[in-house]
C-alpha positions, 0 to 999 in steps of 0.5 A, spaced: 194 817 871 196 812 877 201 806 875 196 802 879 191 805 874 196 803 868 197 796 870 190 795 871 189 798 864 195 793 860 193 788 863 185 788 860 190 788 853 189 780 850 195 776 850 199 776 843 197 769 841 190 770 843 189 775 838 193 770 833 187 765 835 181 770 833 185 772 827 187 766 824 181 763 823 178 768 820 184 770 815 188 763 815 186 762 807 190 768 803 194 771 809 201 769 811 202 767 819 208 771 820 205 777 816 200 777 821 203 776 827 208 781 825 201 786 825 198 783 831 204 784 835 206 791 832 199 794 835 200 791 843 205 794 843 202 801 840 197 800 844 201 799 850 205 806 849 199 809 848 196 807 855 203 808 858 204 816 855 196 817 858 194 817 850 189 811 851 184 808 857 177 806 854 175 800 850 181 798 850 180 790 846 175 794 841 180 799 839 185 793 839 181 789 834 180 795 830 187 797 828 188 790 827 182 788 823 184 794 818 191 793 818 190 786 815 184 788 810 189 793 806 195 788 807 190 784 803 190 787 797 195 788 792 200 793 794 201 795 786 195 796 783 192 799 777 190 807 778 187 813 773 193 817 771 189 825 771 197 829 772 196 829 764 203 827 764 204 821 758 210 818 761 210 819 769 215 815 773 211 816 779 206 811 776 210 806 772 211 810 765 209 808 759 201 805 759 201 799 755 195 796 751 190 790 754 191 786 746 199 787 748 198 784 756 194 779 752 198 777 746 205 777 751 200 772 756 199 768 751 206 768 747 209 766 754 205 762 758 207 756 760 213 756 757 216 759 752 222 758 746 225 764 750 232 761 749 230 755 744 232 754 737 225 750 735 227 749 727 235 747 729 232 743 736 238 747 739 239 753 745 239 759 742 240 766 744 234 769 747 236 777 744 235 774 736 227 775 738 228 783 738 234 784 734 232 783 727 226 788 729 231 793 732 236 793 726 230 792 721 227 799 723 233 802 725 239 800 719 243 799 725 248 793 725 246 790 731 243 791 738 242 788 744 236 789 750 237 791 758 233 792 763 233 799 763 237 805 759 242 806 766 243 798 765 245 799 758 250 806 759 253 802 764 255 796 760 257 800 753 263 804 759 265 798 762 266 794 756 269 799 750 273 803 756 274 799 762 280 802 765 281 807 760 278 814 760 272 817 757 271 824 754 266 827 755 264 836 756 262 838 762 256 840 759 253 834 759 255 832 766 248 831 768 243 829 774 236 826 772 231 822 775 233 817 782 240 820 782 242 818 776 249 822 775 252 821 769 260 822 773 257 816 778 256 811 773 262 813 769 266 811 776 261 805 778 263 801 770 270 802 772 272 808 767 276 815 768 272 820 766 276 826 763 271 832 762 273 837 757 270 845 754 265 848 759 259 848 762 256 853 756 261 851 750 265 845 748 269 846 742 272 840 737 279 841 739 277 840 746 275 834 745 282 833 740 286 836 745 284 831 751 285 825 746 291 820 748 293 813 749 289 811 754 282 814 751 278 809 750 271 812 749 268 819 747 261 819 751 255 824 748 249 825 753 242 826 753 241 832 758 233 830 758 230 836 760 236 840 763 237 846 757 243 851 757 241 857 753 244 864 750 252 864 750 253 857 749 256 852 743 255 845 743 259 839 737 256 837 733 255 829 733 257 828 726 264 832 727 265 827 734 263 821 729 268 824 724 274 825 730 273 818 732 274 815 726 280 819 725 282 817 732 279 810 732 276 811 738 269 809 738 263 814 739 258 812 744 251 816 745 245 815 751 239 820 748 235 818 753 228 817 750 229 813 743 223 817 738 222 812 733 218 817 728 218 824 727 213 826 732 213 833 729 209 831 724 204 829 729 204 837 732 208 834 738 215 837 740 221 835 735 225 829 738 231 828 734 231 820 731 235 814 734 236 812 726 239 819 724 244 817 729 246 810 726 246 813 719 251 817 722 256 812 722 255 812 731 259 807 734 253 805 740 246 809 742 243 808 748 235 809 749 230 807 754 224 802 752 219 805 757 218 813 754 217 815 747 218 808 744 212 805 749 214 799 752 216 796 758 223 798 763 228 796 759 234 800 756 236 798 748 243 798 745 245 798 738 250 800 733 257 796 730 256 790 731 264 789 733 262 794 739 255 790 740 259 783 741 263 786 746 258 788 750 254 782 750 261 778 752 261 782 758 260 777 764 256 784 766 251 783 761 249 776 765 246 780 770 242 785 767 239 781 761 232 781 760 226 776 761 220 772 758 215 777 760 220 783 757 223 780 751 216 778 749 212 785 750 219 788 747 217 785 740 210 786 741 211 793 742 217 794 736 211 790 731 207 796 732 212 801 728 209 799 721 212 805 718 217 810 718 210 815 720 206 810 721 204 807 728 199 802 730 193 804 735 196 798 740 201 803 741 198 807 747 203 812 748 203 814 741 195 814 741 195 818 747 201 823 746 197 824 739 190 826 742 188 832 740 184 838 744 178 836 740 178 829 742 179 830 749 174 835 749 169 831 747 171 826 751 171 831 756 164 833 755 162 827 755 164 826 762 160 833 764 153 831 761 154 824 766 155 827 771 148 830 776 147 838 775 147 838 783 155 836 783 157 839 777 154 845 782 156 844 788 164 843 786 164 848 781 166 842 775 169 845 769 173 843 762 179 848 761 185 848 757 192 846 760 198 844 758 202 838 760 209 835 759 210 828 756 214 826 761 220 822 764 224 827 760 222 825 753 219 831 749 223 837 754 222 843 755 215 845 750 209 843 753 202 839 749 195 842 749 190 837 753 184 839 757 182 838 763 177 838 768 177 842 774 173 842 781 173 847 786 168 848 792 167 851 799 166 846 802 173 843 801 179 845 800 184 842 794 188 838 798 181 834 801 179 832 794 185 830 791 185 825 798 178 822 796 180 821 789 186 817 791 181 814 796 176 812 791 174 805 788 179 807 782 184 811 785 186 817 781 191 821 782 190 828 780 194 835 781 193 841 785 194 848 782 191 855 785 188 852 790 183 849 785 183 839 783 184 837 777 183 831 772 187 832 765 185 827 760 191 827 756 194 821 759 186 817 761 185 811 755 179 812 753 177 805 756 177 809 763 173 814 761 167 810 765 171 808 771 173 816 771 165 818 772 165 812 776 170 815 781 168 823 781 160 820 783 163 815 788 167 821 792 163 827 790 155 825 791 
């Protein structure tokens, strides 16, 4: 393309100001002017680049306006939006981990709108403590002396280490120096807490004497870290938690365990893999224990630390706590979640994590058959839609290693690749996230609440009919 022709084409592109005026009239009510200007400027720059590089030469104004309109339309919708979780993973980190029941969300709204007694003691008419809304519930359920909540379990670990062992040594087994999701490395957290890490034992074997030999006058803490879904099998040996607690008492060194998921009930009674209970460690006499609020507990992102009163006080008095403490939404939601734990083996139906995890194949099969019966026979045949047995994980390192039985819808097409079917579902009216296996697309039913089933049916019809 000749230089003169390129210059002529560039002149066809309207100015930034004229384009702004055109779109400003259309979107002025619910779109920020600065963002509109940025989108327009970027699209004009892109079009000019394409002209100079001879990639665009026709219908320039139409192309420009179409692109801007598409970008603005996308930005008008909320970026964070509801999806259908067809992965089968109930505690899916990418999809927000623990799902929250609508009944609880509605109660939270009523509890905090427009103001709340977050830090106000109504009875005494004076300043209150936000942690009190949860501590009495936690201590009653777990049998702990005291407890505290922060904004996630990583924060809980950081606060515990810094409060009890700042500028001191933290002894930990070499086999527990793990990295979990999001590059959360135990050695890095110990370092950031301004503690000195002392590794003992080997990757596969650690003995009680390894801990005993490492204790000196600079020791501030003995730490035990939950290894999530990482396991060393075969020729292995580790120290029992009770033995470390006894060693800590003998040497007057506090013992802290990060157990990750934080199970309050015995899931094995409901046909699921066994997970050590928080209260079991409390009974052993652990000084501090931390766990997540948005995993097996069933709540929103948060981290709990429970244990001895004097140890928890050190955490509360640490200036770092103010930076890590939770807001009224988190505290209200977690209070409502804790109230779903009625008895040691009884949880109310408002705890959606428990409800989804404990649904068996028989129940899921009935849901799946209902979906198949709601679809046209032509669609079932074209995409070879069938209901099959599947296995899933709880997610987020909870109930690790063992798979959980489930049911899934399987899609196979001669016309479309599995990746194309997946794209159709992700872009549907009700964005549906499934998975691809052996060149087939699957939507697992394990993590889909019953009140989303009709949305899933509509999503299938929208994408495939």
